[in-house]
VMD Tcl script that builds the backbone (N, CA, C; Angstrom):
set m [mol new atoms 378]
animate dup $m
set s [atomselect $m all]
$s set {name element resname resid chain x y z} {
  {N N MET 1 A 0.850 -1.171 0.000}
  {CA C MET 1 A 0.000 0.000 0.000}
  {C C MET 1 A 0.901 1.241 0.000}
  {N N ASN 2 A 0.603 2.179 -0.894}
  {CA C ASN 2 A 1.434 3.380 -0.937}
  {C C ASN 2 A 1.003 4.368 0.148}
  {N N SER 3 A 1.784 5.409 0.304}
  {CA C SER 3 A 1.559 6.385 1.382}
  {C C SER 3 A 0.179 7.030 1.306}
  {N N ASP 4 A -0.229 7.370 0.092}
  {CA C ASP 4 A -1.534 8.012 -0.070}
  {C C ASP 4 A -2.659 7.105 0.419}
  {N N GLU 5 A -2.575 5.833 0.089}
  {CA C GLU 5 A -3.607 4.878 0.498}
  {C C GLU 5 A -3.616 4.674 2.013}
  {N N VAL 6 A -2.424 4.605 2.614}
  {CA C VAL 6 A -2.324 4.418 4.069}
  {C C VAL 6 A -2.961 5.594 4.790}
  {N N VAL 7 A -2.633 6.796 4.345}
  {CA C VAL 7 A -3.164 8.006 4.985}
  {C C VAL 7 A -4.674 8.109 4.773}
  {N N GLN 8 A -5.140 7.801 3.566}
  {CA C GLN 8 A -6.575 7.859 3.280}
  {C C GLN 8 A -7.332 6.838 4.132}
  {N N LYS 9 A -6.801 5.635 4.235}
  {CA C LYS 9 A -7.436 4.592 5.037}
  {C C LYS 9 A -7.491 5.011 6.511}
  {N N HIS 10 A -6.412 5.619 6.998}
  {CA C HIS 10 A -6.376 6.089 8.383}
  {C C HIS 10 A -7.408 7.193 8.606}
  {N N PHE 11 A -7.488 8.122 7.694}
  {CA C PHE 11 A -8.452 9.209 7.827}
  {C C PHE 11 A -9.882 8.664 7.828}
  {N N ASP 12 A -10.170 7.734 6.933}
  {CA C ASP 12 A -11.512 7.137 6.872}
  {C C ASP 12 A -11.859 6.454 8.191}
  {N N LEU 13 A -10.888 5.768 8.775}
  {CA C LEU 13 A -11.118 5.113 10.062}
  {C C LEU 13 A -11.352 6.144 11.161}
  {N N CYS 14 A -10.604 7.227 11.135}
  {CA C CYS 14 A -10.801 8.305 12.121}
  {C C CYS 14 A -12.203 8.877 12.022}
  {N N VAL 15 A -12.697 9.053 10.814}
  {CA C VAL 15 A -14.055 9.564 10.614}
  {C C VAL 15 A -15.065 8.571 11.183}
  {N N GLU 16 A -14.834 7.271 10.975}
  {CA C GLU 16 A -15.741 6.246 11.508}
  {C C GLU 16 A -15.732 6.244 13.041}
  {N N VAL 17 A -14.549 6.316 13.630}
  {CA C VAL 17 A -14.440 6.342 15.096}
  {C C VAL 17 A -15.139 7.578 15.647}
  {N N HIS 18 A -14.924 8.703 15.007}
  {CA C HIS 18 A -15.544 9.953 15.444}
  {C C HIS 18 A -17.068 9.846 15.404}
  {N N SER 19 A -17.602 9.259 14.349}
  {CA C SER 19 A -19.061 9.144 14.242}
  {C C SER 19 A -19.619 8.211 15.322}
  {N N VAL 20 A -18.880 7.158 15.663}
  {CA C VAL 20 A -19.318 6.253 16.738}
  {C C VAL 20 A -19.311 6.992 18.075}
  {N N LEU 21 A -18.288 7.803 18.313}
  {CA C LEU 21 A -18.221 8.558 19.566}
  {C C LEU 21 A -19.312 9.626 19.647}
  {N N ILE 22 A -19.661 10.209 18.522}
  {CA C ILE 22 A -20.765 11.179 18.497}
  {C C ILE 22 A -22.067 10.464 18.853}
  {N N GLU 23 A -22.256 9.268 18.303}
  {CA C GLU 23 A -23.447 8.483 18.619}
  {C C GLU 23 A -23.472 8.128 20.102}
  {N N GLU 24 A -22.317 7.735 20.648}
  {CA C GLU 24 A -22.235 7.424 22.073}
  {C C GLU 24 A -22.580 8.657 22.909}
  {N N ASN 25 A -22.084 9.802 22.503}
  {CA C ASN 25 A -22.356 11.048 23.204}
  {C C ASN 25 A -23.851 11.342 23.214}
  {N N ARG 26 A -24.496 11.132 22.082}
  {CA C ARG 26 A -25.934 11.359 21.970}
  {C C ARG 26 A -26.700 10.418 22.897}
  {N N ILE 27 A -26.288 9.151 22.926}
  {CA C ILE 27 A -26.943 8.164 23.789}
  {C C ILE 27 A -26.770 8.551 25.256}
  {N N LEU 28 A -25.550 8.897 25.633}
  {CA C LEU 28 A -25.277 9.239 27.028}
  {C C LEU 28 A -26.053 10.472 27.471}
  {N N LYS 29 A -26.158 11.456 26.595}
  {CA C LYS 29 A -26.865 12.687 26.959}
  {C C LYS 29 A -28.380 12.506 26.970}
  {N N SER 30 A -28.896 11.696 26.053}
  {CA C SER 30 A -30.349 11.584 25.950}
  {C C SER 30 A -30.943 10.584 26.926}
  {N N SER 31 A -30.254 9.479 27.165}
  {CA C SER 31 A -30.856 8.446 28.012}
  {C C SER 31 A -30.249 8.384 29.403}
  {N N ALA 32 A -29.140 9.033 29.596}
  {CA C ALA 32 A -28.443 9.018 30.887}
  {C C ALA 32 A -28.168 7.591 31.360}
  {N N SER 33 A -27.950 6.709 30.385}
  {CA C SER 33 A -27.611 5.328 30.733}
  {C C SER 33 A -26.462 4.845 29.848}
  {N N VAL 34 A -25.950 3.704 30.194}
  {CA C VAL 34 A -24.843 3.114 29.449}
  {C C VAL 34 A -25.375 2.618 28.107}
  {N N PRO 35 A -24.617 2.818 27.027}
  {CA C PRO 35 A -25.046 2.290 25.732}
  {C C PRO 35 A -25.182 0.768 25.768}
  {N N SER 36 A -25.890 0.229 24.813}
  {CA C SER 36 A -26.136 -1.214 24.760}
  {C C SER 36 A -24.833 -1.996 24.598}
  {N N GLU 37 A -24.896 -3.263 24.950}
  {CA C GLU 37 A -23.727 -4.137 24.826}
  {C C GLU 37 A -23.278 -4.234 23.371}
  {N N GLU 38 A -24.236 -4.276 22.472}
  {CA C GLU 38 A -23.922 -4.345 21.043}
  {C C GLU 38 A -23.132 -3.108 20.599}
  {N N PHE 39 A -23.575 -1.950 21.062}
  {CA C PHE 39 A -22.885 -0.704 20.724}
  {C C PHE 39 A -21.464 -0.704 21.292}
  {N N LEU 40 A -21.323 -1.136 22.542}
  {CA C LEU 40 A -20.011 -1.156 23.183}
  {C C LEU 40 A -19.064 -2.120 22.472}
  {N N GLN 41 A -19.593 -3.238 21.980}
  {CA C GLN 41 A -18.756 -4.183 21.226}
  {C C GLN 41 A -18.305 -3.565 19.911}
  {N N LYS 42 A -19.188 -2.830 19.273}
  {CA C LYS 42 A -18.840 -2.138 18.026}
  {C C LYS 42 A -17.697 -1.157 18.278}
  {N N LYS 43 A -17.828 -0.411 19.361}
  {CA C LYS 43 A -16.800 0.564 19.718}
  {C C LYS 43 A -15.480 -0.138 20.052}
  {N N GLU 44 A -15.582 -1.254 20.777}
  {CA C GLU 44 A -14.393 -1.992 21.191}
  {C C GLU 44 A -13.629 -2.565 19.994}
  {N N LYS 45 A -14.325 -2.927 18.939}
  {CA C LYS 45 A -13.681 -3.470 17.734}
  {C C LYS 45 A -12.864 -2.409 16.997}
  {N N LEU 46 A -13.230 -1.157 17.187}
  {CA C LEU 46 A -12.544 -0.077 16.474}
  {C C LEU 46 A -11.161 0.228 17.052}
  {N N LEU 47 A -10.964 -0.001 18.339}
  {CA C LEU 47 A -9.693 0.340 18.972}
  {C C LEU 47 A -8.511 -0.407 18.357}
  {N N PRO 48 A -8.567 -1.735 18.194}
  {CA C PRO 48 A -7.434 -2.412 17.550}
  {C C PRO 48 A -7.220 -1.949 16.104}
  {N N MET 49 A -8.334 -1.635 15.433}
  {CA C MET 49 A -8.206 -1.138 14.056}
  {C C MET 49 A -7.469 0.198 14.037}
  {N N LEU 50 A -7.780 1.049 15.003}
  {CA C LEU 50 A -7.113 2.348 15.086}
  {C C LEU 50 A -5.635 2.171 15.424}
  {N N ASP 51 A -5.335 1.237 16.328}
  {CA C ASP 51 A -3.934 0.947 16.660}
  {C C ASP 51 A -3.167 0.471 15.427}
  {N N GLN 52 A -3.771 -0.429 14.656}
  {CA C GLN 52 A -3.128 -0.929 13.437}
  {C C GLN 52 A -2.917 0.197 12.428}
  {N N SER 53 A -3.907 1.056 12.328}
  {CA C SER 53 A -3.820 2.173 11.396}
  {C C SER 53 A -2.680 3.119 11.787}
  {N N LEU 54 A -2.561 3.376 13.087}
  {CA C LEU 54 A -1.477 4.240 13.555}
  {C C LEU 54 A -0.115 3.590 13.294}
  {N N GLU 55 A -0.030 2.274 13.444}
  {CA C GLU 55 A 1.209 1.554 13.122}
  {C C GLU 55 A 1.519 1.689 11.630}
  {N N GLY 56 A 0.480 1.592 10.813}
  {CA C GLY 56 A 0.668 1.757 9.369}
  {C C GLY 56 A 1.185 3.133 9.006}
  {N N LEU 57 A 0.746 4.138 9.751}
  {CA C LEU 57 A 1.216 5.503 9.492}
  {C C LEU 57 A 2.712 5.642 9.764}
  {N N LYS 58 A 3.222 4.834 10.692}
  {CA C LYS 58 A 4.656 4.901 11.003}
  {C C LYS 58 A 5.501 4.485 9.811}
  {N N SER 59 A 4.921 3.700 8.907}
  {CA C SER 59 A 5.668 3.256 7.735}
  {C C SER 59 A 5.712 4.315 6.634}
  {N N VAL 60 A 4.875 5.328 6.765}
  {CA C VAL 60 A 4.838 6.387 5.756}
  {C C VAL 60 A 6.077 7.258 5.897}
  {N N GLN 61 A 6.781 7.410 4.803}
  {CA C GLN 61 A 7.979 8.254 4.805}
  {C C GLN 61 A 7.579 9.642 4.299}
  {N N VAL 62 A 7.510 10.563 5.233}
  {CA C VAL 62 A 7.019 11.909 4.939}
  {C C VAL 62 A 7.842 12.580 3.839}
  {N N GLU 63 A 9.130 12.333 3.843}
  {CA C GLU 63 A 9.980 12.987 2.840}
  {C C GLU 63 A 9.692 12.497 1.424}
  {N N LEU 64 A 9.015 11.358 1.283}
  {CA C LEU 64 A 8.691 10.832 -0.046}
  {C C LEU 64 A 7.300 11.234 -0.525}
  {N N ILE 65 A 6.567 11.952 0.300}
  {CA C ILE 65 A 5.226 12.390 -0.084}
  {C C ILE 65 A 5.342 13.542 -1.069}
  {N N SER 66 A 4.584 13.429 -2.128}
  {CA C SER 66 A 4.620 14.451 -3.173}
  {C C SER 66 A 4.071 15.774 -2.646}
  {N N PRO 67 A 4.782 16.857 -2.927}
  {CA C PRO 67 A 4.271 18.164 -2.490}
  {C C PRO 67 A 3.072 18.617 -3.321}
  {N N PHE 68 A 2.790 17.914 -4.417}
  {CA C PHE 68 A 1.696 18.310 -5.306}
  {C C PHE 68 A 0.399 17.556 -5.026}
  {N N GLY 69 A 0.472 16.529 -4.210}
  {CA C GLY 69 A -0.726 15.762 -3.878}
  {C C GLY 69 A -1.435 16.358 -2.675}
  {N N ASN 70 A -2.469 15.680 -2.237}
  {CA C ASN 70 A -3.219 16.175 -1.085}
  {C C ASN 70 A -2.904 15.375 0.181}
  {N N THR 71 A -1.859 14.557 0.150}
  {CA C THR 71 A -1.542 13.686 1.279}
  {C C THR 71 A -1.184 14.477 2.525}
  {N N LYS 72 A -0.394 15.523 2.386}
  {CA C LYS 72 A -0.025 16.317 3.569}
  {C C LYS 72 A -1.260 16.975 4.189}
  {N N ALA 73 A -2.152 17.455 3.358}
  {CA C ALA 73 A -3.388 18.059 3.869}
  {C C ALA 73 A -4.255 17.004 4.551}
  {N N LEU 74 A -4.253 15.799 3.999}
  {CA C LEU 74 A -5.035 14.712 4.591}
  {C C LEU 74 A -4.445 14.275 5.931}
  {N N ILE 75 A -3.133 14.302 6.033}
  {CA C ILE 75 A -2.475 13.996 7.311}
  {C C ILE 75 A -2.912 15.013 8.362}
  {N N LYS 76 A -2.942 16.277 7.990}
  {CA C LYS 76 A -3.362 17.334 8.910}
  {C C LYS 76 A -4.832 17.138 9.320}
  {N N LYS 77 A -5.675 16.781 8.356}
  {CA C LYS 77 A -7.086 16.540 8.670}
  {C C LYS 77 A -7.230 15.344 9.617}
  {N N ALA 78 A -6.417 14.315 9.408}
  {CA C ALA 78 A -6.462 13.133 10.285}
  {C C ALA 78 A -6.008 13.498 11.695}
  {N N GLN 79 A -4.980 14.331 11.796}
  {CA C GLN 79 A -4.520 14.779 13.114}
  {C C GLN 79 A -5.622 15.551 13.826}
  {N N ASN 80 A -6.280 16.436 13.104}
  {CA C ASN 80 A -7.380 17.209 13.691}
  {C C ASN 80 A -8.529 16.298 14.118}
  {N N LYS 81 A -8.832 15.298 13.303}
  {CA C LYS 81 A -9.911 14.369 13.628}
  {C C LYS 81 A -9.551 13.561 14.874}
  {N N LEU 82 A -8.271 13.171 15.010}
  {CA C LEU 82 A -7.837 12.453 16.204}
  {C C LEU 82 A -7.976 13.315 17.457}
  {N N LEU 83 A -7.675 14.590 17.341}
  {CA C LEU 83 A -7.858 15.496 18.479}
  {C C LEU 83 A -9.339 15.587 18.855}
  {N N GLN 84 A -10.212 15.638 17.861}
  {CA C GLN 84 A -11.649 15.658 18.122}
  {C C GLN 84 A -12.084 14.361 18.806}
  {N N ILE 85 A -11.506 13.246 18.366}
  {CA C ILE 85 A -11.819 11.942 18.954}
  {C C ILE 85 A -11.418 11.921 20.424}
  {N N LEU 86 A -10.218 12.382 20.706}
  {CA C LEU 86 A -9.745 12.385 22.092}
  {C C LEU 86 A -10.615 13.275 22.972}
  {N N TYR 87 A -10.961 14.438 22.481}
  {CA C TYR 87 A -11.800 15.358 23.248}
  {C C TYR 87 A -13.178 14.752 23.501}
  {N N LEU 88 A -13.774 14.190 22.459}
  {CA C LEU 88 A -15.112 13.619 22.574}
  {C C LEU 88 A -15.109 12.396 23.488}
  {N N ASP 89 A -14.067 11.586 23.414}
  {CA C ASP 89 A -13.969 10.419 24.289}
  {C C ASP 89 A -13.873 10.853 25.749}
  {N N LYS 90 A -13.102 11.897 26.004}
  {CA C LYS 90 A -12.984 12.425 27.370}
  {C C LYS 90 A -14.336 12.946 27.853}
  {N N GLU 91 A -15.038 13.663 26.997}
  {CA C GLU 91 A -16.356 14.182 27.361}
  {C C GLU 91 A -17.324 13.035 27.657}
  {N N ASN 92 A -17.275 11.981 26.839}
  {CA C ASN 92 A -18.154 10.831 27.059}
  {C C ASN 92 A -17.839 10.147 28.387}
  {N N GLU 93 A -16.565 10.033 28.709}
  {CA C GLU 93 A -16.182 9.439 29.994}
  {C C GLU 93 A -16.712 10.270 31.157}
  {N N GLU 94 A -16.641 11.593 31.040}
  {CA C GLU 94 A -17.139 12.469 32.096}
  {C C GLU 94 A -18.652 12.339 32.253}
  {N N ILE 95 A -19.365 12.255 31.137}
  {CA C ILE 95 A -20.824 12.091 31.197}
  {C C ILE 95 A -21.166 10.747 31.827}
  {N N LEU 96 A -20.452 9.719 31.429}
  {CA C LEU 96 A -20.687 8.388 31.994}
  {C C LEU 96 A -20.428 8.377 33.493}
  {N N LEU 97 A -19.363 9.038 33.910}
  {CA C LEU 97 A -19.055 9.129 35.335}
  {C C LEU 97 A -20.160 9.873 36.074}
  {N N ARG 98 A -20.571 10.999 35.527}
  {CA C ARG 98 A -21.642 11.782 36.142}
  {C C ARG 98 A -22.931 10.964 36.246}
  {N N ASN 99 A -23.264 10.245 35.170}
  {CA C ASN 99 A -24.475 9.422 35.173}
  {C C ASN 99 A -24.378 8.288 36.180}
  {N N SER 100 A -23.196 7.704 36.302}
  {CA C SER 100 A -23.035 6.577 37.219}
  {C C SER 100 A -23.065 7.024 38.674}
  {N N LEU 101 A -22.787 8.300 38.925}
  {CA C LEU 101 A -22.830 8.819 40.288}
  {C C LEU 101 A -24.223 9.323 40.652}
  {N N GLY 102 A -25.167 9.104 39.767}
  {CA C GLY 102 A -26.545 9.487 40.079}
  {C C GLY 102 A -26.787 10.973 40.008}
  {N N HIS 103 A -26.120 11.653 39.115}
  {CA C HIS 103 A -26.296 13.093 38.908}
  {C C HIS 103 A -25.962 13.921 40.139}
  {N N LYS 104 A -25.142 13.408 41.005}
  {CA C LYS 104 A -24.696 14.212 42.150}
  {C C LYS 104 A -23.857 15.353 41.592}
  {N N SER 105 A -23.939 16.475 42.208}
  {CA C SER 105 A -23.191 17.615 41.704}
  {C C SER 105 A -21.769 17.574 42.250}
  {N N ILE 106 A -20.880 17.122 41.399}
  {CA C ILE 106 A -19.459 17.182 41.728}
  {C C ILE 106 A -18.747 17.772 40.528}
  {N N SER 107 A -17.673 18.395 40.779}
  {CA C SER 107 A -16.862 18.918 39.696}
  {C C SER 107 A -15.839 17.855 39.331}
  {N N ILE 108 A -15.873 17.420 38.092}
  {CA C ILE 108 A -14.977 16.356 37.651}
  {C C ILE 108 A -13.535 16.856 37.612}
  {N N HIS 109 A -13.355 18.130 37.403}
  {CA C HIS 109 A -12.005 18.673 37.274}
  {C C HIS 109 A -11.389 19.092 38.605}
  {N N SER 110 A -12.181 19.121 39.666}
  {CA C SER 110 A -11.624 19.547 40.940}
  {C C SER 110 A -10.933 18.380 41.626}
  {N N GLU 111 A -10.017 18.717 42.501}
  {CA C GLU 111 A -9.339 17.684 43.268}
  {C C GLU 111 A -10.257 17.233 44.388}
  {N N VAL 112 A -10.270 15.941 44.625}
  {CA C VAL 112 A -11.112 15.367 45.662}
  {C C VAL 112 A -10.191 14.698 46.675}
  {N N SER 113 A -10.412 15.008 47.938}
  {CA C SER 113 A -9.580 14.406 48.978}
  {C C SER 113 A -9.888 12.914 49.059}
  {N N PRO 114 A -8.937 12.122 49.528}
  {CA C PRO 114 A -9.182 10.680 49.665}
  {C C PRO 114 A -10.391 10.368 50.542}
  {N N THR 115 A -10.584 11.143 51.587}
  {CA C THR 115 A -11.723 10.917 52.478}
  {C C THR 115 A -13.034 11.175 51.751}
  {N N LYS 116 A -13.082 12.277 51.010}
  {CA C LYS 116 A -14.298 12.604 50.269}
  {C C LYS 116 A -14.566 11.555 49.193}
  {N N ALA 117 A -13.520 11.081 48.533}
  {CA C ALA 117 A -13.674 10.042 47.515}
  {C C ALA 117 A -14.226 8.767 48.138}
  {N N LYS 118 A -13.724 8.403 49.295}
  {CA C LYS 118 A -14.200 7.207 49.991}
  {C C LYS 118 A -15.671 7.361 50.368}
  {N N ASN 119 A -16.040 8.541 50.884}
  {CA C ASN 119 A -17.426 8.803 51.262}
  {C C ASN 119 A -18.355 8.742 50.050}
  {N N MET 120 A -17.909 9.310 48.928}
  {CA C MET 120 A -18.729 9.277 47.717}
  {C C MET 120 A -18.876 7.837 47.243}
  {N N PHE 121 A -17.818 7.067 47.316}
  {CA C PHE 121 A -17.871 5.659 46.923}
  {C C PHE 121 A -18.863 4.903 47.799}
  {N N GLU 122 A -18.778 5.125 49.088}
  {CA C GLU 122 A -19.673 4.434 50.025}
  {C C GLU 122 A -21.129 4.825 49.774}
  {N N GLU 123 A -21.389 6.115 49.490}
  {CA C GLU 123 A -22.748 6.577 49.224}
  {C C GLU 123 A -23.340 5.902 47.982}
  {N N ASN 124 A -22.504 5.734 46.950}
  {CA C ASN 124 A -22.993 5.197 45.682}
  {C C ASN 124 A -22.868 3.695 45.588}
  {N N LYS 125 A -22.290 3.078 46.601}
  {CA C LYS 125 A -22.092 1.635 46.612}
  {C C LYS 125 A -23.432 0.906 46.719}
  {N N ASN 126 A -24.326 1.472 47.476}
  {CA C ASN 126 A -25.628 0.828 47.725}
  {C C ASN 126 A -26.578 1.108 46.641}
}
mol reanalyze $m
mol bondsrecalc $m
mol representation Tube
mol addrep $m
């Protein structure tokens, strides 16, 4: 596979992962529950594919990419899409955490003392 194909395949996969995370975000916000097992399996299958794709990108020799093609622009778009994926995944984790704590008002970004964390755990254990 040439460099253009590797980069295009990676970008397409990034778009697919992003769309799955957007769907997860919608589910988490609308139902305030964990997505279905089927959905989670779909998401789980994408992670190894993304890892393989990133490994494939390591084989791309940037110095051999034509300055006249769109490969460099596609690499930049893939990088931007990966940043969106990371941000959206973090947001989904925060929503899931908030939902699992029963909508208690806590700041996810604030530091929590070990005692307070233990108390919150004990409260939500039952």
